[in-house]
C-alpha positions in Angstrom: 46.6 171.1 116.2 47.3 174.1 114.9 51.0 173.6 115.9 50.7 170.1 114.2 49.4 171.8 111.0 52.2 174.2 110.9 54.9 171.6 111.7 53.9 169.7 108.5 53.5 172.6 106.5 57.1 173.5 107.3 58.4 170.3 106.1 55.9 169.6 103.3 57.4 170.5 99.7 56.3 172.9 97.4 54.3 171.3 94.1 57.2 173.2 92.2 60.1 171.3 93.8 58.9 168.1 93.8 58.3 168.9 89.7 62.1 169.9 90.1 63.1 166.6 91.8 61.2 164.4 89.2 62.8 166.3 86.4 66.3 165.9 88.0 66.1 162.1 88.3 64.5 161.7 84.8 67.7 163.7 83.4 70.1 161.5 85.7 68.8 158.3 84.4 68.7 159.7 80.8 72.4 160.7 81.0 73.2 156.9 82.6 71.8 155.5 79.9 73.5 157.8 77.3 76.6 156.9 78.7 75.8 153.4 78.8 75.0 153.5 74.9 77.9 155.3 74.1 80.1 152.8 75.4 78.2 150.0 73.8 79.0 152.4 70.4 82.5 152.5 71.1 83.2 149.3 71.9 81.2 147.9 69.0 83.2 150.5 66.6 86.3 149.2 67.7 85.3 145.7 67.5 84.3 146.0 63.7 87.8 148.1 63.0 89.9 145.4 64.7 87.6 142.5 62.6 88.2 144.5 59.5 92.0 145.1 60.2 92.4 141.2 61.0 90.6 140.7 57.4 93.1 142.8 55.7 96.0 140.7 57.5 94.8 137.5 56.5 94.2 138.5 52.6 97.9 140.3 53.0 99.2 136.9 54.6 97.5 134.8 51.9 99.1 136.6 49.1 102.4 136.9 50.4 102.1 133.1 50.9 101.0 132.7 47.2 103.9 134.9 45.9 106.2 132.9 48.2 104.8 129.6 46.6 105.2 130.8 43.4 108.6 132.5 43.8 109.7 128.7 45.1 108.7 127.3 41.8 110.2 129.3 39.7 113.5 128.7 41.6 112.9 124.8 41.5 112.4 125.2 37.5 115.5 127.2 37.4 117.4 124.9 39.5 116.3 121.6 37.5 118.9 119.5 36.5 117.8 119.8 33.0 117.9 123.7 33.1 121.1 123.5 34.9 122.8 121.9 31.9 121.5 123.7 29.7 122.7 126.8 31.0 126.1 125.2 31.8 126.4 124.3 28.1 125.2 127.8 27.1 128.3 129.3 29.3 130.5 127.1 27.6 130.9 124.2 30.0 131.1 120.9 29.5 131.0 117.6 31.4 134.5 116.6 32.5 136.1 113.4 31.4 137.9 110.8 34.0 141.5 112.1 32.7 140.4 115.6 33.6 139.5 114.8 37.0 142.0 115.1 40.0 141.4 113.7 43.6 143.2 116.0 46.0 143.8 114.7 49.6 143.7 117.1 52.0 145.7 116.9 55.4 143.5 116.6 58.6 140.2 115.3 56.5 139.3 112.3 58.0 136.6 111.9 55.6 132.9 111.4 56.6 131.6 109.6 59.4 129.9 106.7 59.8 126.0 107.4 60.6 124.5 104.5 62.1 120.8 105.0 62.2 119.5 102.0 64.4 120.9 100.6 68.0 123.9 98.7 67.9 123.3 95.1 67.8 123.4 93.4 71.1 123.4 89.5 71.4 119.9 88.3 72.5 119.5 86.0 75.6 116.2 84.5 76.7 116.2 85.3 80.1 113.5 85.8 83.0 113.0 89.7 83.8 114.6 90.7 87.3 112.0 91.7 89.8 113.4 93.5 93.0 112.4 91.4 95.9 110.6 94.6 97.1 108.1 93.8 94.7 107.2 90.2 95.1 105.1 90.4 98.4 101.5 91.0 97.7 99.4 93.2 99.8 97.6 90.4 101.3 101.0 89.0 102.4 101.9 92.5 103.6 98.5 93.1 105.8 99.1 89.6 107.1 102.3 90.0 108.4 101.6 93.5 110.0 99.1 91.7 111.9 101.5 88.9 113.0 104.2 91.2 114.2 104.4 92.0 117.9 103.2 95.0 119.3 105.9 97.3 120.9 104.6 98.5 123.7 104.8 102.6 123.9 107.2 102.8 126.9 109.9 100.8 124.7 109.6 102.8 121.4 111.5 105.8 123.2 112.7 108.7 121.3 
């Protein structure tokens, strides 16, 4: 019995070792929780920053689209027929008369090609649609023909 007591005493832990193991496990759990929290905070911060950047980019896109629309409307006003006519008169231009217009024939110029947007007209004849004979047999007819066909013995159906 004395020997069993010595054996258990040799392998039992001292109380201060048990306390150190408990503190060590607690610190490991604490470090893991802190790492997980830091990863969560980091991801959240990056997501927030990217969201803010997306908002800024969208606002910039809207501002640029507004500016483009404004410039297009200014261009439309400046190139309208009445404004162009007024500007031409201010620059000293006047409408040409029929005597002042001269038509010049350029060699090699064939003129504009005729554009036909519709298909060319073809004579229409009322004819029945042509169906291939391969598609005129129903599956019932095909099955009946298969059962009526003579069976070929395997010896005759060589390679």
